[in-house]
N, C-alpha and C positions, 0 to 999 in steps of 0.2 A: 297392336303391334307396337314396341319399342319405337322412342323418340327417339332421329338420328343428332347429331351435332351435339350437344349440350356436355357439360361436365358428368363424368359417372363417379360420384361420391358425395352424393347428397350436399352437405352445407360446408364441402371443405375449401369454398375457394375463399369464403368469408375467414374465416378460422384461419388460413395463412396466411391471409392480407390483416387480420388483425397480430398474428403472431410476427407476422414482419414490422408491423407498426411498435410493437414491443420492445423487438430487436435492437431500430434506432434510437427510439427513446432510451432504452438502456445503455447505447453507445453514448449519443450526448450527455447521460447522466455521466458515465465515467469517464466521461470525454474531461466535464467538468470539476470532476473531483479531483482527479488526476494533477491537475494545474494547479487545484486549492489545496494539495500535498505538496507540491515540490515546492511552493512560497512557503510551507511550515519547517522549521527546524524545530532540532529534537534535543536536547540537552539531559548528558547523565555524568554522575560523578562517581571517581570510584578513589580508595587513600581517604576514606573519611571527606572529601573535596578539595584533597591535595593534586588531585585530578581533575580537568572537565573539558568533556568532551561537547563538540555540538557539532550535528548531520543536518544534512540538509533534506527536505523531502527528496531528492533525487538519492539518496543514501550514500551522498558524499560531504568525507570531511569537512568543515568550512573553518571551524575554529580549534585551538586543541591550549586549556591552560593549563600550568604547570606549575604549583605554589615552588618557595625558594626550599620550604622544609622539606618536598620530597625529593631535592636532587642530594642523594648521597652519594660520592664518585666510588665508597664502599660496597654498596649495594645496587647496582644498576639495573640489573635483572627486579626487582623489586619495582623498577618505577616503571620498566616495559609491559611490566604484569600490568601494573596500577592503566598504563595507558590503553592499552588493550582490553582490559578490562573495561573503560569505560567508553571507549568508541565503538566495543560490540554492542555492549547497553542501549546506545543514544541508534545505533541501527534498529538493533531489535523493535525499540518504542516506534522510530517510521515505517518498518513491516510489517507489524503489528497492526499499527493504524489502517496502514494502505488494505491489507487485508482485510479487516473488520470492515472497513468501507465498500469494499469488492463486494463481501459475502452481503451486504445489506442490500446492493443495489442489484445485485443476478438474485436473489431470493425473491425477488415478486416478478421474475417470467415465468409466465406460465404455459410450460410446455407439453402438449399433449404425447403421450407415447401408446 
């Protein structure tokens, strides 16, 4: 006669507990790393250093430096392009580091399918 009242699935409860512990550990790691990333700054330049943009880990522009030589009233479009390029590069740096960090953390998660 079959035993009543237990969990029908072999060692599944233990695996589920391990999975939950892994998920909680991963969540803590992600929160810690996210905080670290938010405190970092990413700097990028364009126009041979004529424009420098600093972006926080929260991907917000925090500083913009424009060399006086880059200011040409006859060519405002070039200055605008240099600003956009520098800001976009700094944001890309922040995004790439964030993505790489999260991939590294989540790669340790062992999910059985």
